[in-house]
N, C-alpha and C positions, 0 to 999 in steps of 0.2 A: 731139778727133776732128774731122778735116776735114769740112766740110759735104758735099762731093761724095761722101765715103765713106758718110756717114749716108744720103744720098739713094740711093746705089747699094744699100745694105743694105735700105732700105725698099722699093725697087722689086723686089729679088729676093724679099723676103718676100711682097709683093703678088702677084707672078707665080706664086710657089709656091702661095700660097693659092688663086689662081684655078685652077691646074692640078689641085690636090687636089679642089677643089669640082667641077670637070668630071668627074674620074674617079669621084667619089662619085655624082654625078648620073646618070652612065651605068651605075652599079652594076657597075663593073669590079672594085672591091675592096669588102669590107665595112668598116664604120665602124671596127671594132676595129683593122684594119691601117693605117688612116689616122691614128690617134692620135699615133703617134710623129712623123709629118710635122707635125701641128698643134703639137706641143711645139716642134719646130724652128722653125716659123713664129713662135710666141710669143717664143721666145728672140731671134730676129732682130728682131722688132718692138721688144722691150724695148731691145735694143742700139741700134737706130736712134733711138728716142724719147728715151731717157735715157742718153746716152753717159757722163755723169759716174759713173753706177753702174758702168759698164763700166771706166772709167778707174781706179777704185779697184782692180779686179782686175788691170789692166795693171801698175799700180805695185806691187801686192802680189806679183805673180809675176815682177817685174823684166824685163818685155819691153821691148825697145828702142823699138819703135814700136807704135802701136795696130793698124796693119794686120797686123802679125805675130800679134797676139792674135786678130784677126778670122779670119785664116786658120786659126789653131789651133782656134778655136771651130767653124768649118766642118768641119774634119777630124774633130773629136770627134763632131759631130752625124752626119756620114756614117758614122763607125765604129759608132755606136749603131744607125743604120738598117740597116747591113750586118749587124750581129749579130742584130738582130731578124728580118731576112729569112732569115738562115741558120737560125735556130730554126724559122721557119715552114716553110721548104723541108724541113727534116729531119723535122718532124712530118708533113708531107704525104707524104713518101716512106714513112714507116712506115705511114701509113693506106693508101696505094696497095698496099704489099706485103701488108697484111692483107686488103684487098679481093681481090687476085689469088688469095690462098690460099683465101678463102671461095668465090670463083667456081669455082675448080678443084675444090674439094670438092663443090660443088653439081653441077657437070657430071659428075663421077664418080658421084655418087649417082643422077642422072638416067639415066646410061648403065647403071648396075647394075639399076635398076628396069625399064628398057626391055628388057634381056636376059632378064629372068625370065619 
């Protein structure tokens, strides 16, 4: 793997780690939602630090160049992040619907009590 690609991957991992730390520090997301980002950062750091480990998989999967495999890894990481965010949004939507129903029932109950 070329040195400039390793440096670029390392810089991306460091910038991503900094951004995730800032988001966590500002309490914009809970720690459990940042875990997938940390897994992605660790994968990127392993990729940058030990490229021979990665080259084994490049040869095993018959990629023509290492950069193609790097792009593939980025795409897979983004797909996992997108899938986890989809699950989170879906569960939040269900919770919001439940809350709307409960608030509507409470409003109706209050209205019924005030009319009596």
